[in-house]
C-alpha angles and dihedrals in degrees: 000000000000127000094264090053091050092050091047093051091049091050091050093050091049091048090052091050090053089059087066093052097106113091108266091359114171114208123192129211090239091055089055092048092052095041096053102023092245130159118243092254093050092049090050091049092056092044092049090052091052093046093048090056092049095246099120136025129214116239123227089255110078116255097017124115139180135185110280123244087242092060093047089049091050091054090048093050092048090053090047091051090054092051093047094048091045093054094046094047098044100090092039092052091049090054092044092052091047095050097044097034089226136109112268133200146175119221134195130194119238109182109301094346133078116220129196109234096179133017130186122191117229120237096241120111090234106048142151120261125213094252112117094015093066095083122007140165118253095251099055130072133016096271094049092048091055089054091048093048090058097050123101119280090248093052091047090052090052091052092046090050089051091049089056089062095053124102118249094254089058097041111017097184139052126275087236090059090052092047090054091048091052090055089051091049092054091047099047097032102234143064135218134196135185121199094341095123102018133007114265093008117125121190137187123197137184130190123254101221114194126221087261088059092247124126110260095180142296130273118207144169125211128199141175121251123341101342097102101031092104104045093171089070095087100295094092093052091055091049093050092048090051091050092051091049092051090053091051092049091045091053091046092052089052096206118197117275099269103182 
């Protein structure tokens, strides 16, 4: 299967999942066939894939499906994680924004998107708003690239393969360039971006590595113009201190094991 086929199959699976979005929504195999012009065997193949991963459950009546309790629980836990991390990070982000003078944020990965779970405006008159950083793809922006760099090799390959299918205006570089940058991010421990999410905005991001050595999230600052182009000049130290403080507070809070 080529890259375009992989992307098409992923899009179709996501479209099918969206059909279940209504609370308690029952979806039938025939609805899926009609909606997407699929054969019976193709519809069953997609449904089998979703059932095997515990995302949907078959009803007693043949050919009817609903979202599984496991999927609903996963969504709930993801939302809970965001709230917990947001509360823990809030005072630390306020201090980070005050010290650096820049806007600060915490991000969390949800599937193939990176979401901002807490944002703190900087005190400068000209500052960066949340805007484009609220919800980004994995291949764009400093924070997203830190998340991507800490994913499994197989998941990174999938993202790189997807990037190869994108038009130039969506991904104006090569997948090989991104792959090299990810290796650099892992080696040096931070990522930067300039104008990737918004013109004239420069951002710097570092990973928040938990005591279990897993990625808890990413802390980043974003500025306008030249202010963050040389992160080694103090800015990086403040970010790393903030990340370490978040880990300490996270461990102290002892949240439930979410994943």
